[in-house]
C-alpha positions, -999 to +999 in steps of 0.1 A: +932-466-574+896-458-579+876-432-556+845-441-545+818-427-561+808-400-532+842-389-529+840-378-568+807-361-566+821-338-537+852-333-557+829-316-585+810-296-558+844-279-546+854-272-579+819-256-589+821-235-559+859-224-566+849-214-601+816-197-594+837-172-566+864-162-589+840-157-614+823-129-590+856-114-574+864-105-610+830-086-617+832-067-589+869-060-594+855-047-630+826-023-617+848-007-591+874+004-617+846+014-638+831+039-610+867+051-603+872+063-639+841+080-639+836+097-607+811+126-621+782+100-634+777+092-592+739+097-578+733+123-554+738+111-519+704+107-503+713+126-471+723+156-493+689+153-515+668+154-480+685+184-467+679+203-499+640+192-495+641+199-458+653+235-472+629+243-495+601+230-469+614+257-441+618+281-468+577+275-474+566+274-443+586+306-435+570+321-468+537+308-455+536+324-417+543+356-433+518+354-454+495+343-426+508+372-406+503+399-428+464+385-439+458+381-402+467+418-396+446+430-424+419+410-413+421+429-373+426+458-394+390+453-410+375+443-382+386+472-364+375+494-388+339+475-391+338+475-351+345+511-351+320+517-382+292+497-362+298+516-330+294+550-348+264+540-367+248+528-331+259+557-318+237+576-346+208+557-343+210+562-302+215+596-310+185+596-336+164+573-313+165+600-287+156+627-305+131+607-318+116+598-285+123+632-273+100+644-304+072+619-296+074+630-261+073+666-266+041+664-293+026+638-268+027+666-241+013+687-266-014+668-278-021+659-236-020+700-233-045+704-263-069+678-249-065+691-213-075+729-226-104+712-252-120+694-223-117+726-200-132+748-230-164+717-232-169+718-192-171+758-191-193+757-223-213+729-205-215+752-175-223+783-195-255+762-217-264+743-180-264+779-165-284+793-195-308+766-193-315+771-161-319+804-162-350+802-191-359+777-165-364+800-137-382+822-163-406+801-176-411+780-141-417+818-122-443+830-154-462+794-153-466+797-112-475+834-116-503+824-141-513+798-113-518+823-085-534+851-112-559+823-117-567+817-081-566+856-075-596+856-103-615+824-085-614+844-051-627+872-070-654+854-079-662+837-047-660+869-027-690+880-054-713+852-045-706+857-009-718+892-012-750+878-028-756+854-001-750+883+022-773+907+001-796+873+003-797+871+038-773+844+044-748+839+074-712+843+055-693+851+085-672+818+081-671+822+041-655+857+050-629+842+073-622+814+046-615+841+019-596+860+043-573+824+048-572+821+014-556+854+003-530+849+030-521+816+012-521+830-015-499+857-003-476+831+006-477+814-027-463+847-044-438+847-018-428+817-028-429+824-066-402+855-061-382+830-047-386+812-074-375+840-096-349+850-073-326+817-072-294+827-084-273+808-115-237+801-112-222+791-144-192+778-120-216+756-098-246+748-120-255+717-098-258+741-068-280+764-086-303+735-105-309+717-069-317+755-056-341+761-080-357+723-078-365+735-042-377+771-047-399+758-078-414+726-052-419+751-024-442+773-049-461+748-063-464+734-026-479+768-017-502+773-043-516+738-040-524+746-008-541+784-017-561+767-044-573+737-017-583+764+007-609+783-023-622+748-030-633+743+006-650+777+003-669+769-031-679+734-013-691+752+017-714+779-003-732+757-015-748+748+016-755+784+021-772+785-013-797+761+007-807+786+033-822+813+009-851+811-013-855+797-046-858+828-061-827+846-041-809+813-046-812+817-085-800+852-085-770+842-065-761+817-095 
């Protein structure tokens, strides 16, 4: 009986599968037997290898931590040393600065004291110079004022001579004589004022007050001399009228 073409085809496939399966099982069996015969050539398991790597990493990490710790301690020591060194330098600098400032303060104090002393000496010198100058002014002013009074006295003497001649010539000189007496009084007052100038006390401690006193005394003496001079000038003017009351010959002799 002939099988249909479909059945034959399925039979061929089944035979192929069976043969392939047996061949595969045979190859596996041979490989297993070969592995049992040479156990020393088997590769190290992955777990053991990973464990060994972990131990290596752990040891390396421990070593690194120790090195870091040692390095950290070294750095801390260096930082501490530098800090102490800087503190010492700052302290030394502060001490030096304080000493320098103290020295500068003392120098400045000495300079100020020297300036004060110099200024004091300068003031004393100025006062002394001022007192000397004032004393010189007293002497010069007294001499000039005295010379003025002497001239007034000379003028008065000449006027007295003219009055005497006019009286001899017959002129009425009573008023002239009275005016001469008043002029003499004023001349005497001027002399007293000039003496006041020469008596001004010059103080080197108070030159300003001394100068003011001298200025006042000189002004008073000048005023007194001016009054005496005015009195004499008035007498001279009055004598001109008296001369006209006498004869021409007598008038000429009075001149």
